[in-house]
N, C-alpha and C positions, 0 to 999 in steps of 0.2 A: 116724385120719388120721396118716400119718407124714410127717415133714419131714426131709430129708437135711441141712439146714443151717438156721441161724438166718435168719429172714425178713429180707431186706435192707430197710433203711430208705430208702436212696437208690440207685437203679440207673442214673440218667441216662436212664430210660425204656427201657433195654435189659435184657432178662431172658428166661430160658427157663423155661417152666412145664410141669411134667410132671403128667399126670393124664388122666382121661377127658374128652374134648372133645365138646361137644354144641352144634350150632348148626343153622341152617336155610338151605337153598338155594332154597326155594319156600314157597308158602302151603299148609299142610296142609288148609285148608278146601276146596280146589279140586282135589284129586286124591289119589292114594294117599299116605298119610303117609310110607311108606318112601321115596318119591321126594323128599319135602320135607325130610327129616331127614338131617343129616350127623353121624355118630357115630364116634368113634375111641376104643375102650376103653383102649388103651395109647397115649395121645397125647402130643404135644409141641407147645407153642405158642411160637414164636420171635418176640420183640418187639425191634425196633430203633428207638431214638429216638422212642418213644411210638406207633409204628405196627406193625400186624401184618406181619411179614415172611413167615411161613409157618406152616401148621398141618397136622399129619399124624401119622403113627405115630412113636413114639420111635425105632424101629429105622431108619427112613428119614432122620430129621432130626437125630439126635444127632451125626452127624459134622459138622454145620454149627453146632454150639454156639458155637464161637469163644471169645471172652473174656467172654461173658455169664454172670452167675451163674445157676445152675440151682436152682430151687425145686421140691422134690418133693412134690406133693399126691396121690400115689398113694392110691387109695381114695376120692377125692373127684371131684366132677363140676364141670367148668369150663364156664361158659356166658358169652355176651356179657352185659355189664351190663344191668340192668333199666331200662326206660324208662317213666316215669310221665307219662302224657299229660294229666293234669289234677290239680292240687293247689294249695292256698292256703297260702302260708307264714304270713300273718298270723293264720291260724286254728289254729296249732299249740297255743296255750294254751287253746283252748276245745273240744278234743275231748271227747266224752262229755257234751255239753250236752243235758239231759233234756227229753223230753216234747212236742216240737213237730214239726210238719211244715214244709215249706220256708219259706213266706212268714212265718209266725209266728216261726220259728227265726231268720231273718235279722234281724228287728226286735228280738227279745228278746236274742239272744246275739251275732250276728255284727257288727252295726254298732257297738255299744258296744266290742267288742274291737278292731275295726280302728281306732277313734279313737286308740288308744294309739300308732299307727305314725306319727303326726305327729312324734314324738320320735325323732330319728335314732339316738340311743344305744340306746334300747329296741329299735328295729327291727333294729339291728346285732346285739344280743345274741340275739334270736329267730332271726335268719337263721343265725347260727352253730350254734345248737342244732338248727335245722331241717336243715341240711346234715349235721350229725353223724348225725341219725336216718336220713336218706336213705342215707348210706354204710353205716351199720350194717345196713341192710336190703338192701344190694346194688343200690340204685338209683343209677345213674351219670349219667342225664340226666332232666330233668323240664321240663314246661311249667307254669309257676308264676304264679299270680295274686299280685301284690303288693297294696298298698292304693292309695287315691286320691292319696296324698301322694307327690310325686316323691322325697322323702327315703327312702321305703320301698323304692323301686326301686334307688336308689343303694346303700343298705345291703345289699340282696340281691346285686346284681352285684359289689360290692366283696368280699363274703364268697366268692362263687363264683369270682371271678377269683383270689383268694388260694389256692384249691385246684385251679386249672386245670381246672375242670369245664365240660362242655358243657351249659349251662343256657339256657333261654328264659324271659323274663319281661316284664312290662309294667305300666304304671300303669293302675289301674282308672279307667274313665270313667263318671260318674254325674251327670246334671244334672236328675233329677227322682225323686220317690218314694223319697228317701233323706234322712236327717237333714241339717240345714244343715251340720253339722261334717264331713260326708263328701261334700258336693256340690261339683261344679265347674260349668263352663258348657261349651257346645259349643265356644266359641272357646278358653277356657283349657285345656280337655282336649287340643285340637289343639296348641296352643302348647307345653304342658308335655311332651306325648308326643313331639313333634318334637325338642325339645331333648334328651330322653333317648335317642331313637333316634340322633341325631348323636353323642352321647357314648358309647353302649354297643354299638350293633348292629355285629356283626362284630369287636368288640374281643376279641382272644384267641379263646376258644371260646364267647363269649357272643352270643346272638341276641335280637332284640326281637319281642314280640307286642303288637299293638294290642289293647286289652283293655276293650271295653265290658262292664260286668258282665253284664247281660242286657237284652233289649229293654225290659222294664218300667221300668228305671231310666235309660233314655236317651230323649231326644226324637228325632224324625226328623232334626232338624238335627245332633245329635251323631253319630248313626249315619252320616250322610253325611260328616261330618268324619273319622270313622274310615276310611271308604272313600277319602277324599282322601289320607290318609297312605299307604294301601296302593298307591294309584296313583303316589305320589311315590317310594315305596321298594318296588319290586316284590318284593323277597325277604324282606319282613316276613311275620310270621304274623298271623292274626286268631284270637283266643282268646276265646270267650264261652260262655254257657250256652244250651241249647235244649231245650224240651219236656220238662222234668224232672218236672213235677207237674201234675195235672189242673187244679187251681185256677189255677196260674200260666198255663197255656195259655189258659184262659178269660179271665183278666185281660189278657193281651196282645191278645187279640181285641177286648176292649173299648177298649183304649188305641189300637189301630191298626185301626179299622173299615174303612179304605180298602184294606186288604190282605187277601190270601186265606188268611191263617193265620200262624202263628209263623215258620216258615222263610221265608215270602214277605216278611215284614218285613225280614229280613236280605237276602234276594235282591234286592228292589226298591231297597234302599238301597246295593247294590253290595258286599255283604260275603260272598257265597257264592262262594268261589274255591278253587283247588287248595291253597293254603296256609292255608285256614281249618279250624280244629278246633273242633267244637261238643261241649261236655260234656253227657253224659247221653242225650238222645234217647229217653227212655223212652216218650213219648207220640207219637212220630212216626207219621204215616200212611204207607201204602205209596207214595203219590205223592211224599211228602217224601223217603223213602229213595231213590226213583228220581232225584229232582232232585239230591240229594247225590252220587249216583253219577255223574251227568252232569257235575257240576262238579268231580269228583275231590276233593271235600272229605272231611273225616274226622270220625269220632265217637269220643269217649272213653267207654268203658263203665266205669261206676263202681259196681260192685255193692254194696260195703259201705255207701256213702252212700245209694244208692237203697233199700236195705233199712232202714237206720237211720232215714231220714226218711219211710219208708212211701210212697215215690214210685212204685214199681211195678217190673215185671220187664222188663228190656231184651230186645228181640226180636233176639237175635244171629243167629238163623237167617235173619231177613229182611235184616239188614244184610249178611250174607255170601251172599245169594242170587246165584248165578253169573250170572243174567240182568241184574242191576243191582247189581254189587258195590260196597260202600262200604268205604273204608279204616277199620279199627277198631283202636284201641289201648286199653290198660287205664289207668284212673285211680284213684288211692286217694282223691282228693277230700277229703283232710284239710282242715278239721276236721269236716265232716259224715261223712266217711269215718272208720272206726274203727281203722285201722292204717296205718302207713307201709309195711308189707310188701306187695310185689306178689305174693309167695307166698300170703299171707293173702287178698289180693284175688282171686287165681285160685281159691282155696278157695270163696269166696262166688260167684264167677262160675259155677263148676260147679253150685252149688246153684240159682242162678237158672235155668240151663239145664234142670236137672232139673224144676223147678217148671213149666217150659214144655213138658215132655215131650221135651226135647232132650238130647243128650249132648255134653259138652265134654271132649274127651280131654286127657290131660296134654300131649301134643305141641301141640295147638291152643292150650291155655292158655299154654304157654311161648312159643309163637310170638307171641301177642298182647303178651307182656311184653318181647319182644326185637325181632326183625326186623319184626313187625307194627307195633310202636310206632314204629320207625324209619321205616317206610313212611308211617305216618299223619302224621309230622312232616316228610316229604320229606327225610329224612336217611339213607336207605338206602345212599347212596354213601359215607357216613362212619362209620356205626354199624350195630349190629344183628347182625353175623355175624363170622366169623373170616376173611373174604376178605382176601388180602394188600392192604396199603395203607390199610386202615381203622384208625381210632383204637383204640388198645388199652385200651379200658375193658371190664373183665370181672369176673366174680364166681366165687368158689370155694364150692361147696355141699358140705357134709359130710352124707352120707345116714345117718350114724350119730351125729349130733350130740347126741341125747338118748337116754336108755335105751329109750324106746318106739320111736324110729326105729332104734336099733341092733338091737332085737329084730325089727322089721318088715323090716329090710334086712340080716339077719345073713349073707346069702350074699355081700355085698360088691358091687363093680362088676360088672355083667353083661356078657356078650359079645354078646348078641343084642338086637335092637330090641324084641322082646317083653318080655324081662327089663328093658330100659331103661324101657319104658313103665310097667311096674309100679313100679319104683323111683321114677321121676319123679312118678307119681301120688301116692306117699306123701309126697313133698316138697310137692306142690301142696296136699295136704290137711293135713299135719301139720308142715310146715316152719316157716314164719315166720322171724323174725329169728335164731332160734337155729341155723338150718341154714346161715347165712351165716358161713363160716369166714374169708373175706378178700374185700376189694374193692380192685381195682386201677384207677387212673386214668392213662391214657397210659403204661402200663407201670410205674407207681410204686405201691407199696403205700400205700393210703389208709386202710384199716381192717383190723384184725386182731382177730378174736374172742379169740384166744389171749391177747393182751395187753390186750384191751378198750380199744384206743387208736385215735386218729384221726391218722395220720401227715400232717404238712403243715398241720394246723389252725393258723391264726394265733394261737390262744389258748395254744399250747404254747410 
């Protein structure tokens, strides 16, 4: 990868980026991939004051450079920033916790770890490390679980605001089947969440998600209080877990015998909406997929977590059924997930599809990590592609970042879509964080692998 100049630390959000540009104008699950992909082998991305001004060929756009610094990433692939639709920042320190499936894992590892987040200083330190890891992996937006403590939400949003990130988070709500030290009540969860919403939602690039952990740790009264918040603030998100594990599904049926199943618990308490995102969905029935489609709700596909906890194989072919399409994004689900990298997550998603006798192409995988994630979060008007006016969060991928990738991609940047599909698949399977050369936030360099630095971090 060649650079024509030193990487600018501060550009005022105005910069020109030269390299191969790849984004999406449609969903490759529902038509010819060539019609969904937008690719410019010799491209130029023009950014003005943090927004995309234009994207096209270098020859066409170079006369419009103006006074912007030009950064030459020739030989690299530039895509919109990755979007992680489900992750837990308090679980950063408990990745690779051995030997349990979901319910046992929560009690043995997760709850004791999350207890630490009552300490605001500790929460702040983990939030900074967490955001460093996201940027290192090319993730520019995430839907993030905090802990039950309001201070954990404050710590996360303070850290994200300091980096000008588009982040969504919320306080966990749990009023039963959790340790006393992590439990709230239906009323206190409403009151604390409302105060946090009024403080943070829509502040800068920050957005709030009402966050009951999952049906088993909430009473019906608490779930209805969550719905009350959504009614009072219609542009909030609902973020929770759904049908991850066979034993969990059975337990929810026992706890809510008056309802017709796991999704119906959320539905009848008012939580299945267009801005609702449900993590996992491994055990969903065909009828539940259809209901999610009707409601325009979304599912986060979390393959590394589902495999690590032995939860099962997500039926992506059913979720993307054209008769009842469901919005799908990718989630790393750290800390049950085993990597912050959405490239590594696409690697595992491909394998899950293979085990189900399906094929997940490189274009479909990258779509889920970019525009598909933006659509799942109802942010496609702001993120996910290089359309003019969108926020300039993007990632630079080096297809020759390692000796093996250099051998695999020795021909360099391809001119054709067939060649691009092959190169991109190598990044999906072999890439990971090492393939991320740089991450930009609103046109500003936020991470550079060359310097192994995090520009704009409050700790610097």
